[in-house]
N, C-alpha and C positions, 0 to 999 in steps of 0.2 A: 655324565656331566650335564648340568642344566644349561639350556640355551639362555643367554642373557636377554631380558626383555626391556623394551623402552616404550614409553608412551608417545603418542603423537605430538605431545608438547615438545619433544626433542626436535621436531621439524618446524615448529612454529616460531616466528620472530618474537622474542621476549622483551626487547627494549621498546621504548616509545616509538609509535609508528612513524612519527614525523622524522625520526633519525634514519629510517630506512628509505632510500631513494625510490625504490619500486612502490612501496606502500604510499609514500607521500604523493607521487605522481598519480597512482591509482585513485586515491581519495579525492584528489583535485579533479580528475576526469569524471568521477561520479557526481560532481556538482551539477553537471549538465543534465543528466536524467532526473536528479532531485528537483531541478527547476521546473520540470513538468508538473509536479504537485503545486509548486508556488504559482505557476501560470494558471492552474485550475482554480486556486484560491483567489488569485487576482481577478480573474474573469467573473467568478461566482459572486465576489464581494463588491466589485465595482458598481454593479447595478444598485446594490444596497446604498452605497454612497451617493450615486446619482439621484436617487429618489429624494434625498434630502435637499438637493440643490434647486433653488428657484428657477435657474436658467433651463434645466432639463424639464422641469414640470411645465413651464410656460411653453417651451418649444413643442412639446408633444401633447399640449392641451390637458394637463393634469389627469393622466390615465388612472382609472380606479376600477375596483371590482374585477370582473372577469378579464377586462383588457389588461390591467396591471398583472393579473395572474398569468395570462398568456405570455406577457413580456418576460416575467420571471421564470416561467417554465420552459421557454423556448430553447435555452441551452441544454437542458436535460432531455428535451425531445430529440434534439440532434444527436446527443450522446447515446441515447437508447437506440437510435437508428443505426449507429456505427458499431456499437459494441459487439453484436453477433459476428461481425466480419473481422474484428481486430485480431483475435488470436490466430486466425488463419494467416493473416498478413505477417504476424510476428514469427510464426513457425515456418512460413514459406520464404519470406524475404529477409528475415532477421530482425533483431531488436532495433538496430540503428536505422535501417531503412524504413521501418514502420514509424519510428519517431520523426524521421525526415518528412515523410508523407503527411503525418499529422501536423507538423509545424507549417507546411505549405498551406494546408486547408485553414488552420487557425489564423495565419497571417492574412489570407484573403478575407476571412470573416471579420477580423479586426478593422481592416481598412474600409470595408463596406459599412461596418457599424459606425465608424468615426465620421463617415461622409454621408450617412443616411439623412433623408429629408422628411420621411414619413414614418409613422409607427409600423407600417407593414414592412418597409425595408429594414427597419431596426430589428424587428422580430426575425426576419429571414436571415439577417447577418448573425444573430445569436444562435440560430439553428445550425448555421455553417460552422460557427466556432465550436459548438457542442460536438459536431461530427468529427472535426479534427482532434478535439480533446479525447474522444473515445480511443483513437489510435495511439495517442501519446501516453495516456495513463494506463494503457494495457502493456505497452512495450517497456516503458521506463522502469517500473518496479521489478519486472522480470530481469532486465539488464542489471539492475542493482543487486538483486538477490543472487544472480548467477555469476557476477563478476567480483563481488565483494570478497575480501579476505575472510577465511573461515571464521576467525574469532570476532570479526566486525559485522558479520552478516545480520545478526539479530538487531543490533542497534541501528544499522543503516536502513533496514526495511521499516523499522519503527519510526526513524527520523523522516522517512519519505512522506508519510501522510501528515506528519507534524508540520512539514514545510508549507502545507496549505495555508497556514496562518501567516507565514511570511509574506505571501502574496496578498493576503487580506489586509495586513498592516500597511503595505505599500499603497494599496488602492484607497484605503480610508483616509490616510494622511495626504495623499496626492489630491483627493477630492477637497479636503479642507484648504490646502494651499491654493488650489485653483479657484476656490470660492473667494478666498482673501484677495487674490490678485485680480480676478476677472469679474467678481460680483455675479450679477445675473445674466451676463452675456453668454452667447453660445459656446465660447471657448472654455467656459468654466466646466462644461461637461465633455467637450470634444478632446481637450488635452489629456485628461485621464484615460480616455478610450484609446487615443493614439499611442500612449505609453505602454499599452498592452502588447504592442508589436515588438518590444525589446526582446522578450524571451524567445519567441519563435525565430526572430532574426539571428539571435545567438546560436540557437540550435541548428539552424540551417547552415551557418558558417562553420561550426565547430564539430558537428556530429561525426564527421568522417575522420577526425583526429583522435577519437577515443577508441579503445579496443572493442571488438564485438564479443558477445557472450561465448566463452569456451564451449558451453554445452550446445549452443546452436551450431558452432563450427564443427564439433565432433559429430553431431547428428547429420551433417551434410558430407561426412567422410573426410573432413579437413582436419585430421587429428594433429598433424605437424604444426599447423597454425594455432590450434587450441593449446598445444603444449608450449609453444613459444610465448603465447599470451600469459599463461600461468607462470612460466619461468621468469619472464620479464617483470611481472607485477607482483607475483606472490612470493617468488623465491630469490629476488634480487638481494644480494648481500648476506644470504644464509649459507652456512657450510654444508647443509644437507639438502640443497636445492633439488638435486636429481631425485632423491627419495620423495620429497614433498610433491613434485610434479608428477612422478610416476603414480604416487598414491591418489592424487586428485584425478588424474586421467583414468585410472582404473575404476574409480567411483563413477565417473561420468559414463564410461563404456558400459558398466554393469547396469546402470539405470536405464540407458538406452536399450540394452538387450532385453530387459524386463518389459519395457514399453512395447517392443516388437513382438514379444511372446504373447502379450495380452491382447493387443489389437493392431493389426497391420495398418488399418485406417481409422484411428481414433476419432470420435465425433462427440458431440454434446451428450449423446445417449450413454457414452462411457461413464459420464459423471453420475449416472443413476443406475448403472448396471448391477451393482452389488449392494447388499444391505449397508455395508460400511460406507460406501460412497454416498448412498442416499442419506445416511445420517450426517455425513460431512456437509452435503448440500443443504440440508435442513438448517444446520447451525449457521452456515455461511449466509444463506438468504435471510435468516432471522436477524443476525447482527447487522446486515446491510440495511434492512428496513428500520431497525432500531436506531441506527446511526442518523436517520433522517426524521424519524417520527417521535423523538424524545422530547420535543418542545423547542429544540434548538433552531428549527426552521423559522420560528416566529421572529427571532432576532436576526438570524443570518440573512434573511431575505426581506424582512419588513420591519426593521428597527424604527423606521420613520413612523409607521402606524402605531407600533407598540409605545413609543415615547409620546406620541400625540395622545394616546389613551390614558396616560398618567399626567397629562398637563404640561409636558415639556415640548414647547413649540419653536423655540429660537433655533435658527439654522446652525449657527456656530456651536451652540451648546450640544445639539444633536451630533454634529460632526466630531466634536471633542470626545464625547462619550463613546461613539463608534470607534474612533481611533484608539482610545485607551483600552477599550474592550479587546480589540484585536491583539494589542501588545500583551495584555494579560493572558489571553488565550494561548498565544505562542509560548509564553513562559510556562503555563500549566501543562501544555502538551509536551514540552521538553522534560518537565519533571516526571510526567507519566512514562516517557521513553526511558529515563534513568531507573525507574522503579520496576520496569517489566521483569527484569531478571532478579531483582531483590525480593519483591513481594509475590511474584507469580501472576499468571494471567487471570485465573479464576478469582483470586482475592481482589485484584484491581477492578474487575468487572463488578463484583459485589459492592465494593466501596463506592464505585461510580454510580450504580443504579440506586443504592440506598440513599446516597447523598442527593441525587437528582430528584428523587421522589419527595424527600422532605422539603428541599428548598423550593421546588416548583409549587408545592402545596402552599407554602408561605407566600410565594410570588402571586399565586391566584387570589389569596385572601387580601393582600395589599391592593391589587388591581381592582378587586370588587369594592373595597372600602372607598377607593377614590371615586369610582364611577357612581357609587350610590350616595356617598356623603360629601365628596370633594375634599377629603382630608389631606392636608399638606404633609402630615406625618407619614401617611401611606406612600406618598410620592418619594419621600426621602428613604423609605425602607425598600422600595421596589428596585431602585438602581443597584444597590448592593446585592440584592437577591439575584439579579441578572448575572452579575459577575460571579457570585458564588455558585450559581447553577452551572455556568460554563466551566468553572474549575473542576467540578465533579465529572462533567461530560468529557473534558479533555484528558482526564487521568487515564481513561480506558479507550473510549471510542475513537479518539483521534490517532493515537499511536498504534493501536492494535487492530484496527479495521482491516488493514492490508496485511500486516505482519502475521496475525493469527490465522488469517485465511491461507497465506502461503505455507504456514507452519503445519497445518493439518492436511494439506493436499499432497498426494503423491506426485511424482514428477510427471507421469504420463498424462495427467489431467490438470496440471497446474495452470497453464495459460487459459484453458477454457473455464476452469473453476473461478479464476480471477475475473474473467469476463462476466460470468454469471453474477458474481458479487457486485461488480460495477453496474450491470444491467438493472438489478433490483434496487441498488442505491439511487441511481439516476431516475428510475421509474417512480420510486417513492418521493424523491425530491420534486419531480414534475407534478405529481399529484398534490403534494403539499403546497407548492408554489402557486398552483392554480386555485386551490380551495381556500387557503388561508385568508387572503384579503376579503373574499366574499363572506366567509364564515365570521371573521372579526367584525365586519360591518353589520351582519345580521344578528349575531349572538352576543357580541361584546365580551365581557369577562367570562361569561358562561362557557364560551368555547374552550377556555383553559381547563375546564373540568374534564373534557374529552382526553386531553393529554395526561391529566392526573390518573385517569383510569388505565390508559395505555402504559404508563410507567409502572403501574402495579403488575400488569401482565409481563412486562419486560423483566422485572425483578424475579418473578416466578420462573420465567424461562431460564435466566442465568442460574438460579438455584438448582434447576433440574438437569439442564443440558450442557452447560459450559464445563469442559473438563480441564484439568490442570496439565499443561505440557512442560512446565518448567522442570529441567533436570531429567526428563525421561528419555530413554533410548527409543529408537524408532520401533523396536520390537514391542515395547510396552505400549506405544501409541497404536500400533497395529492391533494389539490385543484389546485395547479400549474401543476401537472402532469396528474391528472385524471379528472379534471373538477368538483370535488366535491364542492357543494355549502356550504359556511360557514353559520353557524347559526347566526341569528341576535344577539343572546345573547352571542355569543362566544367572549371572550376577545381576542384581536389580539396581537400576539407576546408576550404572557405572558409565561415566562420561568419557573416559579415556579410551584410546585405541592402542592395542598392544602390538608391538612388532618384535619378532625375534630375528636379529640380524644374522645373515649367513653369507659366506663368500660368494655363493652361486646366485645371489640376488640379481635378476636381469636388469641392467641399467641401459637406458637409451643412449645413443651417441650424444655428443655435445649439443645442448639445447639451443645454442646460438647458430647451429648449422642445420641445413635441410636434411630431412630423412623421410622415408616413405610415409605417406599418410596412413597406411595400414600397419605401421610399425608395431603399435600396441596390440593389434589384432593378431599379427604374426607371433608376437611374444606369447599371447594367450594360447594360441593353437599349439605352441611347442612346450610352454612351461608354466602357463597360468590357467587355472581353472576357477571359474566363479561359482560361488555357492552361498546359500543363506545359512549362516552358522547359528550357533546357540544365541549369540547376541550380535545384532547388526551394528553395534557400535564398536566392534572389534575387527581388527585385520591382523592376521597372523602370517608370518613367513617362516615356514618350517620345512624340514627335510621330509621326504615321503615316508621314511621309516617311522616318523613321529606323528604323522597326520593321517586321519581318516576323514576324507571329505564326505560331507552328507548334506542333503537338502531337506529342510523341514517345511512341509506344506506344498500345496499345489501351486501352479502359476497364479491362480486366483488369490492365494494367500500372499504371494509376492507382490500383488498389485499395489499394496500400500507402502512399499518400500521405495524411497526416493534415492537421490544420488549418494546418500550416506549409507546405502545398504551394505551388508556384509560381503566381504570378498576374501577368499583364501588364495594365497600365492604359494606354489611349491614347485620344485624342479626335480 
């Protein structure tokens, strides 16, 4: 008699998430780490808005060239200084504690910046803000990825980076309102800076009221707490809550066991230890640099200079264009987030890079025409080009910079791989921010040709190296990166997980009660054995007479498997 099989869908909440109290509360809790991206966008964009304000320009004596470049790159310099240490803090103290420390440092920097009296103090404050941001933006996406409901994880991690534009929208319109109310006074720039303190204050007050990452808790031996978090937020109101929690806990434990097998003390060198990991790092570093060197940095940091270059000099007009662009960017990024699972990662990257190359080339021509001939038609064409360029940029690089990075990284190097991505993104941003104003003054529109050439290289990179991960099992992803041969009996691109229900299935005691932190470990020693099966997207519960447990590949082969790795349960 065949054993009845059910897919993992049997254990997933099928109704609207807001009708499930646990998922509703969970997604509300995740707003707090999502705000880390908004804070990053708020701080990165507020200086763009301040440069438009006459009050800021007069107070700091119209900084230009290298001085302006240093002001704009100061935050990235601070972030680059903190990023190497951030993953160690996240893994040692936890995601929440690292966010708390980051919020304290950012708040100190914001207050110093708002009260600064010299350019030197202003630059020092921005370095301090960047240092705190490094801790926050490392821990926040990890917490979101590891705490999100399984079917929400992809969209939530894509939404994270898109929230950057929410902060950018707030900063641009606050600068406009401050200018309308305070004119050229000091308060026109101090008020927008003071408002940056809102997010770190909220995080300091509320961070301990949201749950910690179950994966971090399990890694510290606190499996009962991890199980209670999953039960409370993932399985609330579902009839198969014990099965779902046991399933997720088994995944977590298996991933942690793999990590311990590979390296007892993982370091940054682990990220480059195998050919597969080196290929991952190459892709991650390349898209991190591309996210800053595609030409977007010209407007993101120097919209004042760019608009001056095409004859738009009125302060209010500049502020309105800047504010409207940020709203447009946010909408474009949300569209990209929704298309990630529909069109796929590679296709979105291709559409994005082809579109950016075409539009930026037209943008270069219109800017050149204005500088050489003073054509008003060229001015009218340049502003739409800026919007259209960011539309294509936001389709891929805003939603997928973080999510694609997390997607191709195995669990044991995820925090460090994310830190490496952030390091090169901020390093590229710092270089851009320092060089752009000097190059624009020296070369004018000809500097745009440099970006045209770089966009050609980006397109070639995407064509050759970006792989599609949509709908692939982790075994297929491992084969793509590590050359692991697929089993002939392995079903391809099968996303469901199969379970054969048996009476002897080991269930934990009531999840609302305390039980030993090593409960799942004891279960494994008595009745559960982990192994990498034919397809790591499957989990089977079968009687020993029907199962032959086997392991395909060495521990190095298992390196690429994350918490979704294959597990066999039998008694």
